[in-house]
C-alpha positions in Angstrom: 5.1 3.5 16.5 4.0 6.2 13.9 0.3 5.5 13.1 -1.0 7.8 9.8 -4.6 8.2 9.5 -7.1 6.3 6.0 -10.0 7.2 4.8 -12.8 4.4 3.9 -15.4 5.3 1.4 -18.1 3.1 0.7 -20.9 3.9 -2.1 -23.6 2.2 -2.2 -22.6 -0.5 -5.4 -18.5 -0.3 -4.6 -16.5 -2.1 -2.2 -14.9 -0.3 0.6 -12.0 2.2 -0.9 -9.1 3.3 1.3 -7.0 5.6 0.8 -3.8 8.1 2.8 -4.4 11.6 2.9 -1.3 11.9 3.8 0.2 9.5 0.8 -0.6 10.3 -2.4 -1.3 7.5 -4.2 -1.8 4.5 -1.9 -4.9 3.5 -2.1 -6.4 -0.2 -1.8 -9.8 -1.8 -1.0 -11.5 -4.4 0.3 -14.8 -6.1 -0.5 -15.8 -5.9 3.4 -14.5 -3.8 6.0 -12.0 -6.2 7.8 -10.8 -6.6 4.4 -10.1 -3.1 3.4 -8.8 -3.0 6.9 -5.8 -5.7 6.2 -5.4 -4.7 2.7 -4.9 -0.9 4.3 -1.5 -2.4 6.6 -0.3 -3.9 3.0 -0.6 -1.1 1.2 0.7 1.4 3.7 3.8 -1.1 4.3 4.4 -1.3 0.4 4.0 2.4 -0.2 6.9 2.9 2.3 9.1 0.5 1.2 8.8 2.0 -1.6 9.5 5.5 -0.7 12.5 4.4 1.1 13.9 2.4 -1.7 13.1 5.0 -4.0 15.0 7.4 -1.6 12.0 9.2 -0.8 11.6 11.2 2.5 8.3 9.5 4.7 6.2 12.2 5.6 5.0 12.5 8.9 1.5 11.5 9.8 -0.7 14.4 10.0 -3.3 15.1 13.0 -6.8 14.1 12.6 -7.9 17.7 13.2 -5.6 18.9 9.7 -7.1 15.6 7.7 -10.7 16.2 8.5 -10.4 19.8 7.9 -9.6 19.6 4.2 -13.3 19.0 2.7 -12.3 16.6 0.0 -11.8 14.0 3.1 -15.1 14.8 4.9 -17.5 11.7 3.4 -14.1 9.2 4.7 -14.4 7.4 7.8 -11.0 7.8 9.5 -9.4 4.5 10.8 -5.1 4.8 12.3 -2.9 1.9 10.2 0.2 1.4 11.9 3.4 1.9 10.2 5.5 -1.2 9.7 8.5 -1.2 11.8 11.2 0.6 9.4 14.1 -1.9 10.7 13.7 -4.4 7.6 17.0 -3.0 5.4 15.7 -2.4 1.0 18.7 -3.8 -0.8 19.6 -2.5 -4.5 19.2 -5.6 -6.5 19.8 -5.8 -10.6 17.2 -7.2 -12.1 17.6 -8.6 -16.2 13.2 -8.1 -17.6 12.1 -8.0 -21.5 11.2 -5.1 -22.6 7.6 -5.8 -22.9 7.7 -6.7 -19.3 9.6 -3.6 -18.1 7.3 -1.7 -20.0 3.6 -3.5 -18.3 5.4 -3.7 -14.9 6.2 0.4 -15.0 2.8 0.4 -16.3 0.9 -1.3 -14.2 2.8 0.1 -10.9 2.1 4.0 -11.8 -1.8 3.2 -12.6 -1.9 2.1 -9.3 0.0 4.3 -7.0 3.5 2.3 -6.8 7.0 2.9 -7.5 8.8 -0.2 -9.9 10.2 -1.5 -7.0 7.2 -1.5 -4.5 5.1 -3.1 -6.8 7.5 -6.1 -7.4 8.0 -6.5 -4.2 4.3 -6.7 -3.6 4.7 -9.1 -6.6 6.9 -11.2 -5.1 5.2 -12.0 -1.9 2.0 -12.0 -3.1 3.1 -15.1 -5.4 4.3 -17.0 -2.2 1.5 -16.3 -0.2 -0.3 -18.5 -3.0 2.8 -20.5 -2.9 1.6 -20.8 0.4 -1.1 -21.7 0.5 -0.8 -24.5 -1.9 1.5 -26.7 0.0 0.9 -28.7 3.1 2.2 -27.8 6.3 6.1 -28.8 7.1 5.8 -31.7 10.2 
C-alpha cells in the first residue's frame, strides 16, 4: 500500500488545511484535526482517481526527507495518508449536460483542484451519502 505525505497547516483563525506536496492541486480542510485527516483521505482518493481517468501517471510518493527539504513545506505537520487500492476500474461514459451547467462544473473543478471527472465523481458520492443519511436503515 502506497502512502503519500500530507501537510497539515493551521493559522489562528482558520480550519486545518491539508495539502499534498507530491500532488499539486490536491488540497482540503477540516474544522477539526480528525475531520482534516478524513478529508485528506477522501481528497487523495478522488485526486488519484481523476489522474487515472485522465490517463495521467500517478507519481511515486516522496520521502519525508525530500518533502521537508523544501523550505515551503516546513511550516506544515506531516502525516501519512494511505492511497486507496487501485482495483476499481474507471469506465468512460457519455453524459449530456446543459452548456451553462458544464461551464460551472469546469470552473468549480478547476478552482478547487479537481479534474472534471474527479469533481463529478466527488459530487455524485456526496449526494448519495447525503441521501443515505436521510433514509432509515433497511431491516
